[in-house]
Each structure stands twice: as C-alpha cells, then as structure tokens.
C-alpha positions as CSV (number, residue, x, y, z in Angstrom):
1,X,0.0,0.0,0.0
2,X,1.3,3.4,-0.9
3,X,2.4,5.7,2.0
4,X,4.0,9.1,2.7
5,X,7.2,9.1,4.8
6,X,8.9,12.0,6.5
7,X,12.6,12.8,6.2
8,X,14.9,10.9,6.7
9,X,13.7,8.0,4.7
10,X,14.9,4.4,5.0
11,X,16.3,2.5,2.1
12,X,18.2,-0.8,1.6
13,X,21.9,-0.5,1.0
14,X,23.1,-2.4,-2.1
15,X,26.7,-1.7,-1.2
16,X,28.5,-0.8,2.0
17,X,27.8,2.9,2.6
18,X,29.5,5.5,4.7
19,X,27.7,8.2,6.5
20,X,27.2,11.6,4.9
21,X,27.6,10.3,1.3
22,X,25.4,11.1,-1.7
23,X,23.3,8.2,-2.8
24,X,21.0,7.4,-5.8
25,X,18.4,4.8,-6.3
26,X,19.7,1.5,-7.5
27,X,18.7,0.8,-11.1
28,X,15.3,-0.9,-11.3
29,X,14.5,-0.3,-7.6
30,X,12.6,2.3,-5.6
31,X,13.6,1.0,-2.2
32,X,17.4,0.5,-2.6
33,X,20.3,2.9,-2.9
34,X,23.9,3.1,-3.8
35,X,26.6,5.8,-4.1
36,X,26.0,8.6,-6.6
37,X,29.2,9.1,-8.6
38,X,30.5,12.2,-10.4
39,X,27.8,13.6,-12.8
40,X,25.0,11.5,-11.3
41,X,22.0,12.9,-9.6
42,X,21.5,12.0,-6.0
43,X,18.3,11.7,-4.1
44,X,19.8,12.5,-0.8
45,X,22.7,11.9,1.7
46,X,23.1,9.0,4.2
47,X,22.6,9.9,7.8
48,X,24.7,7.0,9.1
49,X,26.8,4.1,7.8
50,X,25.2,0.8,6.6
51,X,26.6,-2.5,5.5
52,X,25.4,-4.3,2.3
53,X,21.8,-5.3,2.7
54,X,21.2,-3.2,5.8
55,X,18.6,-0.4,6.2
56,X,20.2,3.1,5.8
57,X,18.5,6.4,6.6
58,X,18.7,9.0,3.8
59,X,18.2,12.7,4.3
60,X,16.5,13.6,1.0
61,X,17.9,16.5,-1.1
62,X,14.5,18.2,-1.4
63,X,13.8,18.1,2.3
64,X,14.2,21.8,2.8
65,X,17.2,21.5,5.2
66,X,21.0,21.5,5.2
67,X,23.0,18.3,4.8
68,X,26.3,16.9,6.1
69,X,28.4,15.8,3.2
70,X,31.8,14.1,2.8
71,X,34.5,15.9,0.8
72,X,36.9,14.3,-1.7
73,X,39.3,17.2,-1.4
74,X,39.8,20.6,0.3
75,X,36.7,22.7,-0.1
76,X,36.3,26.5,0.4
77,X,33.4,27.8,2.4
78,X,30.8,29.3,0.2
79,X,32.0,27.6,-3.0
80,X,29.7,25.8,-5.4
81,X,29.9,22.0,-5.0
82,X,30.2,19.2,-7.6
83,X,29.4,15.6,-7.1
84,X,32.5,13.3,-7.1
85,X,32.8,9.5,-7.0
86,X,31.7,7.4,-4.1
87,X,29.1,9.9,-3.1
88,X,31.5,12.6,-2.1
89,X,31.6,16.3,-3.1
90,X,34.3,18.9,-4.1
91,X,34.4,22.5,-5.1
92,X,36.4,21.5,-8.2
93,X,34.7,19.6,-10.9
94,X,32.8,19.7,-14.2
95,X,29.2,19.5,-15.2
96,X,26.3,20.7,-13.1
97,X,26.8,22.1,-9.6
98,X,24.8,20.3,-6.9
99,X,24.8,22.9,-4.1
100,X,27.0,25.2,-2.0
101,X,29.4,24.6,0.9
102,X,28.4,26.4,4.1
103,X,31.9,25.8,5.6
104,X,35.3,24.9,4.5
105,X,36.5,21.2,4.3
106,X,40.1,20.3,5.1
107,X,40.5,17.6,2.6
108,X,39.5,14.1,1.6
109,X,37.1,12.5,4.1
110,X,36.3,15.8,5.9
111,X,32.6,16.3,6.6
112,X,31.0,19.7,6.0
113,X,27.5,21.3,6.1
114,X,26.1,22.1,2.7
115,X,22.9,23.1,0.9
116,X,22.1,20.7,-1.9
117,X,19.9,21.7,-4.7
118,X,20.6,19.3,-7.5
119,X,17.9,18.9,-10.0
120,X,19.0,17.1,-13.2
121,X,16.3,18.7,-15.2
122,X,17.3,22.3,-14.2
123,X,20.9,22.3,-13.0
124,X,22.8,22.5,-16.3
125,X,26.5,22.3,-17.1
126,X,28.2,25.6,-17.9
127,X,27.3,26.7,-21.4
128,X,30.0,28.8,-23.1
129,X,29.2,32.2,-24.5
130,X,28.3,32.3,-28.2
131,X,31.0,34.0,-30.3
132,X,29.8,36.8,-32.5
133,X,30.0,36.3,-36.3
134,X,33.5,37.2,-37.6
135,X,32.5,38.1,-41.3
136,X,34.3,41.2,-42.6
137,X,31.7,43.9,-43.1
138,X,30.9,44.3,-46.9
139,X,32.1,47.5,-48.5
140,X,29.7,49.3,-50.9
141,X,31.8,50.6,-53.7
142,X,28.8,52.2,-55.4
143,X,26.7,51.2,-58.4
144,X,23.6,49.1,-58.6
145,X,20.1,49.6,-57.1
146,X,18.5,47.4,-54.4
147,X,14.7,47.2,-54.9
148,X,13.9,44.0,-53.0
149,X,13.9,41.7,-56.0
150,X,16.4,39.5,-57.8
151,X,16.0,40.1,-61.5
152,X,16.0,37.4,-64.2
153,X,19.3,37.2,-66.1
154,X,19.0,35.9,-69.6
155,X,22.3,35.2,-71.4
156,X,22.7,36.9,-74.8
157,X,22.7,34.9,-78.0
158,X,26.2,33.7,-79.1
159,X,27.7,35.1,-82.3
160,X,28.6,32.7,-85.1
161,X,31.0,33.1,-87.9
162,X,34.6,34.3,-88.1
163,X,35.7,38.0,-88.4
164,X,39.2,39.3,-89.5
165,X,40.8,42.6,-88.7
166,X,42.4,44.4,-85.8
167,X,40.5,45.2,-82.6
168,X,41.1,48.8,-81.5
169,X,38.4,49.3,-78.9
170,X,36.0,51.2,-81.3
171,X,33.4,50.2,-83.8
172,X,33.1,52.5,-86.8
173,X,30.9,52.7,-89.8
174,X,33.0,51.8,-92.9
175,X,32.0,54.1,-95.8
176,X,32.3,52.9,-99.4
177,X,35.3,54.6,-101.2
178,X,34.7,56.2,-104.6
179,X,36.9,54.9,-107.3
180,X,39.3,57.3,-108.9
181,X,41.3,55.9,-111.8
182,X,43.3,58.6,-113.6
183,X,44.5,58.5,-117.2
184,X,42.8,57.8,-120.5
185,X,43.9,54.3,-121.1
186,X,41.3,51.7,-122.0
187,X,39.2,50.7,-120.3
188,X,37.8,54.0,-119.4
189,X,38.3,55.4,-115.9
190,X,34.6,55.5,-115.2
191,X,34.4,51.8,-116.1
192,X,37.1,51.1,-113.6
193,X,35.4,53.1,-110.9
194,X,32.1,51.4,-111.5
195,X,33.8,48.0,-111.3
196,X,35.6,48.9,-108.1
197,X,32.5,50.4,-106.5
198,X,30.5,47.3,-107.5
199,X,33.0,45.0,-105.9
200,X,33.5,47.0,-102.8
201,X,29.9,47.8,-102.0
202,X,28.8,44.4,-100.7
203,X,31.9,44.0,-98.7
204,X,31.3,47.3,-96.9
205,X,27.7,46.4,-96.4
206,X,28.6,43.1,-94.9
207,X,31.2,44.6,-92.6
208,X,28.7,47.2,-91.4
209,X,26.1,44.5,-90.7
210,X,28.7,42.5,-88.7
211,X,29.6,45.6,-86.7
212,X,25.9,46.1,-86.1
213,X,25.6,42.5,-84.7
214,X,28.6,43.1,-82.5
215,X,27.2,46.3,-81.2
216,X,23.8,44.7,-80.5
217,X,25.4,41.8,-78.6
218,X,27.7,44.1,-76.6
219,X,24.8,46.2,-75.7
220,X,23.0,43.0,-74.5
221,X,26.0,42.3,-72.3
222,X,26.1,45.8,-70.9
223,X,22.4,45.4,-70.0
224,X,23.1,42.0,-68.4
225,X,26.1,43.5,-66.4
226,X,23.7,46.1,-65.0
227,X,21.2,43.4,-64.0
228,X,24.0,41.4,-62.4
229,X,25.2,44.5,-60.5
230,X,21.7,45.1,-59.2
231,X,21.3,41.5,-58.1
232,X,24.7,41.7,-56.3
233,X,23.5,44.8,-54.5
234,X,20.5,42.9,-53.4
235,X,22.7,40.1,-52.0
236,X,25.1,42.3,-50.3
237,X,22.3,44.3,-48.7
238,X,20.6,41.2,-47.4
239,X,23.9,39.8,-46.1
240,X,24.7,42.9,-44.2
241,X,21.2,42.8,-42.6
242,X,21.6,39.1,-41.7
243,X,25.0,39.8,-40.1
244,X,23.4,42.6,-38.0
245,X,20.6,40.3,-37.0
246,X,23.0,37.5,-36.1
247,X,25.2,39.8,-33.9
248,X,22.0,41.0,-32.1
249,X,20.9,37.4,-31.5
250,X,24.4,36.5,-30.0
251,X,24.1,39.4,-27.6
252,X,20.7,38.2,-26.4
253,X,21.8,34.6,-26.1
254,X,24.8,35.6,-24.0
255,X,22.6,37.7,-21.8
256,X,20.3,34.7,-21.3
257,X,23.2,32.5,-20.4
258,X,24.4,35.0,-17.9
259,X,21.0,35.1,-16.3
260,X,20.9,31.3,-16.1
261,X,24.3,31.3,-14.4
262,X,23.2,34.0,-12.0
263,X,20.0,32.0,-11.1
264,X,22.1,28.9,-10.5
265,X,20.3,27.0,-13.3
266,X,23.5,26.7,-15.4
267,X,27.0,26.3,-13.8
268,X,29.4,29.2,-14.0
269,X,32.5,28.9,-16.0
C-alpha cells in the first residue's frame, strides 16, 4: 500500500555505505540505494553508515534542510559543489553544480555542512558564450540599385562566324570609297570606278552588318552586367542585414546564459 514518509527515509543499501555520502536509487529499484558518482543525480545523503543489505536512513535533497556531506578534497566555504565518485563532493569539478558549501573542508574525508539543490532537469553544465560572427563587413563601392527583388538574367545569344581585322576598342561605320582611276587608257576610268564600287559595296555592307551585330550583342552584355550589378547589390544588402541580426541574437543569447548562471540553473565557467 502506498504511503508518505517523512525525512529521513529508510532504504536498503546495495553496497556498503559510509555516513554523509550522496546516494542514488539502485537501477530498477525504488527501495534500494547506492553511491552517486560524479555527474550522477543524488536523491539524498546518508545519515549513518550501513553494510550491504542493511537499512540506511537517507536525508532527501529536497527536504528543505542543510545536509552533512563528505568531501573528496579541500573545499572553500561558500563555494559551489560538484558531485564526485563514491558519493563525495568537491568545489572543483565539471558539469552541473549540486549545491554550495556552508563551511570549509580540510581535505578528503572531511565532513561539512552544505545546501544541496541538485535537479538534473534544471541544473545544467556551464554553457560557453556564443561568439559573434566574424565576417568582414561588406564595402559598398557604389553602383547598382536594391529594390527588393532579384532580376532574371537571360544570357545573350552567341555570335557565329569568323571575323578578320584588328580590334582597336572602337566600332566605326565603314563608308564605301569612290573609285578614282586617272588617265585615258582603256578601259575608261569610269568603267574602272564602276567596277571597283560594284565589288567593294557588298563588302562594306557586310562589314557594317557584322559591326551592327557586335554592337547589339555588346549592348546586351552591358544590360546583363547592369542586372548582375543590381542583383549583387540585393545580395550584399541582405547579407549585411543578416549579419546585424546574427550579432544581435548573439548578444541576447549571451545575456540569457548570464541570467541562467546568476540563477544557479547553469553552472558558471
């Protein structure tokens, strides 16, 4: 039949236990206890020693009173305590703190008075501060317009065919040259001029058409470069905003961690 018992509570020792040691429930049992080692949650502290199989009285951690505990090393009064092996405590350790020493302990085996507050669900190990992002701030060298959208970038059509000549950085219209053949020899000069003009005219026309194609495609590329510039502006603007948001979140997270440590929920560094 279920019952309610007052502190201290009797349990069966599943190993030889010394007085003033932290104990935990033995796995699979609600009536037997054994030493709580480092990093293990304790239900209380033994009031007296007990041999294997004997009844041992345990002062429960949550009983609302101070406890006598055994140290595994020298302890400074007022220092946070950590659980160590064989149910002992120390002011040096890792993981979650389990309470605070109300007096100093001289060394291994010394017994001190302490307040125990271990709660495995709340008393967390120390959580290191979150480092702020280290990206170098983007420099805006001008150009481009951010309007909240990323524009579609269509690649221009590729040119086909082969051109000859020298590139000098400028496209010019090539005018047909008038023939001028001096002298009176046969054939007549006018005939020569006509022949030359007839031969040169389609060449000039073709070159001009090719130059027009080049100019058109270059203009397409200029337009495309402008679109790319605007898109890059959008990206850099959003990256700068994301970095600012990230840094703000880091500040808030570290403030929360500091509050958790101040409240004793998370262990201090």
